[in-house]
N, C-alpha and C positions, 0 to 999 in steps of 0.2 A: 311645562304644561300645566295649567290650572286646572286642579281637581274640582268636582261638584261640591265639594263641600268645603272647600277654600275659597271657592267665588265669593264677589263682591257683593252677587244678589243677596246670596242667603246670610251672607254677615249682617246685612240689616236687617235681617227679622231671625238672629241667630235663637232667642228665646222662644218662637214659635216654631222654629225648624225643629230645636232640640225637642220640644213638647211631641212633636207629631212622630221624629225618628221614634223615640221611646213608646209611643202608644201602638205604634203600626208595628213594632218589632224589624225596623227597616235595616238597622245595623245587621241583627240575626241573618235576615233574609238574604242581605248580600254577601255575607260571611260563607254562609250554606252555597250559594250559587259560585262564589270563587272556588271554594274547595272544589267541587264538583267537577268545575270546568280545568283547575289545578291537576286535579287526581287523573282525570280520563284523556286529558287534550285532546278533546275532539278535532277533526279538521275545519268544520264550520262551526264556530263557536257559539253564532246568533242563532242558528238552526238546531241545535243541542239543546241550546236554553230554551227556544220555543217549545220544543217537543218533550221536555222533562220537566218544566218549571215545576208543575204541581207535584210530581212524585220527590222532587227534592225534598217537601215539607211534610212528607208521610214519615209516620211510625215504622220504622226498620228497626226490626229486633233482634238479637241473636243472643244466645243462652247455653251455656254448657255449664255441665255438672260432673260430680262422680261417676264413673261407671257402673252400669247395674243397679242404681238406686232410682227411686221413682220421682224424687223431687223435680228433676228436670222437667220430666214429661208433663209434671202436675202444673208447674207455674206454665209453660208454653201452652197448654191446653185452657188453663183459666185465663191467660191474655186474650188469646184468640176467640174465646167464647165470650168474655166480658165486652171487648170491644170489636166484635165482629171481623177480625183481622184471619188472613190465611196463615196456615200452619202448616210447617212440612219437616220433616226430620232427615238431616243431611245422612246419616248413618244408613237411613232406609234406601236413601238413593245409591249408594254405595253397594248395597245388597242386591238391588235391582240391576246394577251393572254387573255385578258377580254371576247372576244368575243367567243373565242374558249372554255373559261370556261362556259359561259352563254349557251352553245349547251348540255352542261352535267349537268347544275343546274339551278333551278328556283330560288335560293336562293340569291339575289342580294347583300345582307348582307354578305354573305360568300366571294363572290369574291372580294368585297371592303377590307376584313380583308387579303386576300390572297397577295394583290398588295403593297408588302414592298419594301426594300431596296434590301433584297436577292432576290427577284424574278427579280426586273429590271436590277441589277448587272449580274444576271446569264442569262437574256434573252439579253443583250449586246455582254456578253462573247462569248454566245454559236454562236450568229450571226456572229461576226468577226471570230470566228473558221471555221465556214463553207462559209467564203470568199474564191469565187475561187483565181488563181494565178494571175489574171489580177485586181480583186478588191483590193488584197493584196498589191499592189503597192504605194497604197496611199488611204487613207480613209478620210472621215469626219462624227463624230458623233455629230449629233445636240441634243440639250436638255439632255446632259449628261456631267459630274457629277452633279446632283442638291441638293444634301445632302453631309456631312461630309463623312458618310459609301460609298456613290457612289464616293466621292473621292477617298478615300483608294484605291477602287477596280480600279479606273483610272490609278493610279500611277503604276500600275502592269504592263499596257501595255507600260510604258514609252514614254508617250504621245511627240511628236515634239513640239507641241502647245497646251496650253490650254488657251480659250480666254472667259473671264470671262466679260459680260457688265452687268455693275451696274447702276440703277437708283433710286431715290426716289419715293414715293408712287404717288407724285403730278404728276412728270413728266410721270410716268407709264398712268394714268387717260389721262391726257392731249393728248399723243400721241395716247391712243386707241381711245380718241374721234375725231382726227384728221384723222388717218387711215379709221374710220369707218363712217365719217361724220355724226357723231350724239352729241347729248350735255348729258353726264350723270348727273342727279341731284341724287348724292348719299345719301341725305337727305330726299328725297321727296317720300318717298313709293315706291323706284325701279322705277321710271318714268324717261322716257326717251325722250326728244325731237328730232325730226326726222327732221334736215335741208332741206331734200329734199322734204318733205311733206309740208300740209298747216301749217302756222305759228303757229296756236293754237292747230292742233293736236298732242296728246301724243301717244307715243306706251308705254305699260305697259309690262316690260322684268323684268326677274329675275335678280339682279345684284350680287347677293351674290354668284355666283361660280366665278366670275371674282374677287370681292372682297376676297373670300377664297384663290385663286391663289396668288394673290399678297402677300397678309398676311404670305402664306408660304415661297413663294419667299425670303421676306426680312429678314425673321425667320431662313432661311437657308443659305444665302449667307455666314454670316459670318464665320460660320464652315467649308464651302467649301474652303473660302480663307486662313483661318487657316491650315487646313490640306495640301491643294496644295503649300504651303510655296513658293519657289522662282521657282516652275513649272509652271507659269502660266503669263498671261499677261492681267491686269485689265484694263478695260476702262471705263470712265463714260459718259455715254450717254448725261449727261449735259453739260459736257465740250466740245464736239466736233461735227461738223456737221455729219450727215449719212453719207454723201459721203467720207467724210475725213475719217470715220471709216473703211468703206469698203475699201478706198485704204490702209490704215496704216496696215490693218491685210492681205491684198493680198501681199504687199509688203514684210512683215514679212516671208510669207509662201514661196514667190519666192526665197527669200535670202536664205531660208535653203534648199531648193531644188537645186539651182544652186550650192552650197557649194560640195553637193554630185554628183552633174552632172559631176562636172570640176573634179572631184577625181578620177571619172571613165574615163572621157576620157581622163586624165593624163596618166593613165594606159595603156588605148589602144593605145596612143600614144607611150608610153615608149616598148611595145611588137611590134608593127610595125617597130621601130628602130631597133630593136634586129635583 
């Protein structure tokens, strides 16, 4: 069967055709449509494309970073504010799930068992599906995907960008101390020196939750990187200043948005000329 691009008709106008394909991002458009169809495997392909064609082209942004640091939220909020995108935190969705569960049972251990990757992926999918038309014009999902299983789920959305902020254990603790203006003495019975208080005063806090989050993050990141393959942008926080990280990410998001905005603008201009 002869394909469209191999047809004799188009070959007669090869130069003109190639110019049009490049100008209108035709190859990219059909690549995105094909990937969406093949990943989601809808029963009615034509209806699926008709109903979702515009959403295929929108910025769908996912971002994860080191636990308990402010950088991930800062970047997510900056993107949402600058481009008018909807922003939600996947971890907050899970917290809401836990809260609603606690209303139905007093068994805390049962709640903890329920919160697995399937639950998290399901919560994110349900939330995205229920977004209104305005919110679906572009959205930012913070704290997702955090595991290899979540990364597989993330790929089904054909994200425009997946930003993965990586950092070593030492950097995470140093940054946490800086952001909270405290000094963590990890090997001294969970004692924390508060730099705002008396020099000799020591606060007793439980650092185990923080340490467990850091261990989980460091353990899970390699799996996420492997699953995402080329569908990611990895930024090592050791290598760049925080402001440069934000500027770099904002620039990439803006470039992707401008590509499609210019495409739609060209279409509108072409119609006006007719």
